[in-house]
N, C-alpha and C positions, 0 to 999 in steps of 0.2 A: 815516188822519190825515195822512200825508205828502202824499197827493193833494190835500188841502185847502191845503197850503202851496206845493206845486210841481206844476204841470201837466205831467206827463211825456208827455202825448199831443201836445204842440205840436212840430211839426217845427223851428220856429225855435230852440227850446232846443238841439236836437241839432246844428243848423247852427252855432250860436255855440260850442258845446262842441267841435265838430270843428275850427273855426278856432283856438280857444284852444290845442288840442293840436298842430295842424299848424304854426303859425308858428315856434316854437323848433326843432322838428324840421327844418323847411326851412332856417332860417338856419344852424343848426349843420352840417347836411349840406353845404350850399353852401360854407360856410367851409372845412370839411375837404377837400372836393374841390379848392377853390382852393389851399389850402396844399400838398397833396400833388401835384396834377397841373396847377395853374395853368389850370384849365378856363375860368374867367371872364376871366382876363387874355388867354388865347388868343382867346376870343370877342370881346374888345375890341381886337383888332388888336395884341396884345402890350403894351398900356398898362395897368399895374396900377391907375393912378388911375381911368381910365375904367371898368375892371372893377369897382372898389370903388364908384364912383358909381352904376353900373348896379344893383349889389346893394343899395345904399342906397335907390334909388328903389323897388325891388321890395319890400324889407322895410318901408319907410314905407307903401307902398300896401297891403300885407297887414295892417299895423297898423290903418290907417284902415278897411279892410273888416271886420276883426275887431271893432273898436269899434262900427261900424254894426250888425253882426249881433248883438252883445251888447245894444245898446239895443233893437233890434227884438225880441229874445227877451224882454226884460223887459216890453215893452209888452203881451205876450200872457200874462203870468204873473199869478197872483193876488197881491194885496197883503195885508199883515198889519197889524192895528191897533197892534201893538207899536211899529212904526216911526213912528207918529203923534206920539210923544213929542218935545217940543221939543229935548231933549238929543240925541236920535238925529239930528234934522235939522241941528242945529248941528255935530255930529260929522261928518256928511256934508260939510258946507261946508268945515270945517277940513281934513278928509282930502283933499278935492278940491284945495284950495289947496296943501297940503303936497306931495301927489303931483306936481302940475304943476311946482312949484318944483324938486323933486328931479330930475324928468325933464329939464326945460328947462335947468337950470343944469348938469347933467351933459353934456348935448349941447353946450352952450356951451364947457365946459372941455375937452371931448375933440375938438371939431370933427367934421366929417363923417366923415373917415377913422377917427378914434378911436372914434366912436360906432358906425359900421357896419362893424366887423370888418376895418379896414384892416391890422391886424397879420397877418392870414392872407394878405394880398397882399404882405407884406414891407414895408409902410408902417408903420414903427414910430415911436412917440413918442420924443423925446430922453430923457425920463425919466418915471417914473410920476407921474400927477397925484395930488397929496395935498391940494390945497386944497378949498374948498367945491365940491360937496357930499360929496366923498370923505372929508373929515375928520369927517363926520357919520355915514356908514354906508358899508360896503364896496361895495355894489351899488345906488347911488341910482336907476339907471334901472329896475331890477326892483322895488325897494321902492316907488318913486314910482308906477310903473304899477299895482302891487297896491293901493296906497292909492286910486288913482283908480277902479279897478274897484269896491272896497268902497264908496267914496263914492257912486258911481252906484247901487249896489244899495240902500244906505240911503235915498238920495233918492227912488228909485222905490218904496220900501217893499216890496222884493221878496226873499222868502226864496230864490227861485231865483237871484237875483243874488248872494246871499251864498254859495250853494253853488258857483256858477261862479267866484266870487272865490277860494274855497278851491282849486279846480282850477288857477286861474292861479298861485296861490302854490306849489302842489306842482310844477307844470310848470316854473316858474322855478327852484325848488330843484334839480330834476333836471338842468335845463340847466346850472346853475352847477357841478354836480358834474363835468360834462364840460368846460365852458369854462375854469374857473379853472386847473385843472392844465395844460391845453393852452396857454393864454396864458402861464402861468408858464414852460413849457418853451420857447416861442418867444423870450421875453425872456432866458431863461437861455442859449439858443444865441447870441443877439445879444451878450450880455456876454462869453461865452467867445471869440467871434470877435474882439472888440475888445481882448482881452488880449494 
């Protein structure tokens, strides 16, 4: 039954899955190495901003690659008639808009260094961002990205896409269990130094 919904013989499915798993592992590992050993700052000639911008370009490129592989994987997967319903397609459209608004507005609110782990480089924001979209949800970048993955799965009428979106959600939840306490510790250390 499951083989009618998802074609597990397609290499593109596993390539997309691997990239979905790899990306947060990579950026969390790179950020921790930077925080503890200043690896990227050293590679950038001692300039933390250049190091952060280099990581930003890398993470952004990996995100584009992941999204491309996800779309490729869905194009080789079976569709299901359940997704033909008008409500499902309207939901896909609304999720896509919502997801992109959350991602883009959080990037705007945080700037490049806030979005791309500048706090691990010692580039800290003056205060926590609490305006939109952070007053709507705690992690708008991850929530928005997950919405966009689900929107694409629904639009492509792909059960495999829904499964991969579930993996995205789980991976982000795991990443947050590492990121949130670590970021809180960084800002707590900043506050204690300012006292």
